[in-house]
C-alpha positions, 0 to 999 in steps of 0.5 A, spaced: 442 703 801 439 701 807 436 694 808 429 692 811 430 689 818 429 682 819 424 677 822 427 674 829 428 667 826 431 664 822 436 669 822 442 666 818 437 663 813 433 670 812 440 674 812 443 669 806 437 670 802 437 678 803 444 678 801 443 674 795 437 678 793 441 684 792 447 680 788 442 677 783 438 683 783 444 687 780 445 691 786 452 688 787 455 686 780 460 681 779 467 684 782 464 689 787 466 688 794 461 687 799 460 692 805 464 690 811 460 685 817 459 691 821 455 695 816 451 689 813 449 687 821 447 694 822 443 694 816 440 687 816 439 688 824 443 682 826 449 680 829 456 680 826 456 672 827 449 672 823 452 676 817 459 671 817 455 665 817 450 668 812 456 670 807 459 663 808 453 660 805 453 665 799 460 663 798 459 655 799 453 657 793 459 660 789 456 667 789 462 671 793 469 669 795 473 672 801 480 674 799 485 675 805 486 682 807 481 685 802 474 683 804 469 679 800 467 680 793 461 678 788 464 673 783 457 670 780 450 672 780 447 665 780 448 660 785 452 653 783 446 649 786 439 650 788 439 655 793 434 652 798 438 646 798 445 651 799 441 654 805 439 647 808 447 645 808 448 652 812 443 650 817 446 643 818 453 645 818 451 649 824 448 643 827 454 639 826 458 644 829 455 644 836 454 637 836 462 636 835 463 640 841 458 636 845 460 629 843 467 629 842 469 631 849 463 626 852 467 621 848 473 622 852 470 622 858 466 615 856 473 612 855 475 613 862 468 612 866 465 606 861 462 600 865 461 593 863 454 595 862 456 601 858 460 597 853 454 592 852 449 598 851 454 601 845 455 594 842 447 593 842 446 600 839 452 598 834 448 592 832 441 596 831 445 601 827 447 595 822 440 592 822 437 599 820 441 600 814 437 595 811 431 599 812 429 603 805 428 610 808 433 614 812 429 615 818 430 608 822 437 609 820 438 616 823 434 614 829 439 608 830 445 612 829 443 617 834 441 612 839 449 609 838 451 616 839 447 617 845 450 611 848 457 614 848 454 620 851 451 616 857 457 612 858 461 619 860 456 619 866 456 626 866 448 628 867 449 635 864 452 632 858 446 627 857 441 632 858 444 637 853 445 631 848 437 630 849 435 637 848 439 637 842 437 630 839 431 633 835 435 638 831 440 633 830 435 628 828 432 633 822 440 635 821 442 628 820 436 626 815 437 632 811 445 631 811 443 624 808 439 626 803 443 632 801 449 628 800 446 622 798 451 618 803 447 612 803 446 611 796 452 607 795 453 604 802 447 603 806 451 602 812 455 609 811 460 610 816 460 602 820 467 601 820 468 608 824 463 607 829 465 600 830 472 603 831 469 608 836 465 603 840 472 599 841 476 605 843 471 607 848 471 600 850 478 599 851 479 606 855 482 609 849 480 617 850 485 620 845 482 615 840 475 615 841 475 623 841 479 623 835 475 618 831 469 623 832 473 629 831 475 627 824 468 624 822 465 630 824 470 635 821 469 631 815 462 631 814 462 639 815 467 640 809 462 636 805 457 640 807 461 647 806 464 644 799 471 645 802 
């Protein structure tokens, strides 16, 4: 069966929705093996990486299951959670993957290059994050959180990294707001992640690049695991 080519954007969400429609519509019943990535990519008019991300979203929703060496099989015709929420999770996960690439290396460099002024800026940003935790809405807290991470990136004294992070901030901000809402991260702890962020600041201040990068890597990987239902 040939599927209608997709519009240019957002491709992953469209691909996931199109494949989901085929499953819920009975085209691929439970137990059916999905066509391979190459075939799906050709039918949908997208790249294989887009198909891979779309299938990951379907797996996270409990509709399909990859089996090592055998392929991807349909295991249910209804998602285990609200479908729009599942797509939002997939989009936020993409943001976090790119975020990790930028920030983990920036933290390592910051620990080697930070100045007394940088350390003061990071500690001030940490205090603002704690103050913002008292806000009832998520936006103020997210903005303060981003400001702290931006201070760490600035301490790396690499203008390319700083510019890249600045360009990334709009998507990161919305992704963080969605993340807090989707996972209820502040429901029990309004200052979610305070201890880890304090440890990050101290690791950079102490010049411990390994600890700083490890703290960020662990935090971001843990968040990704939650987003993807692992």
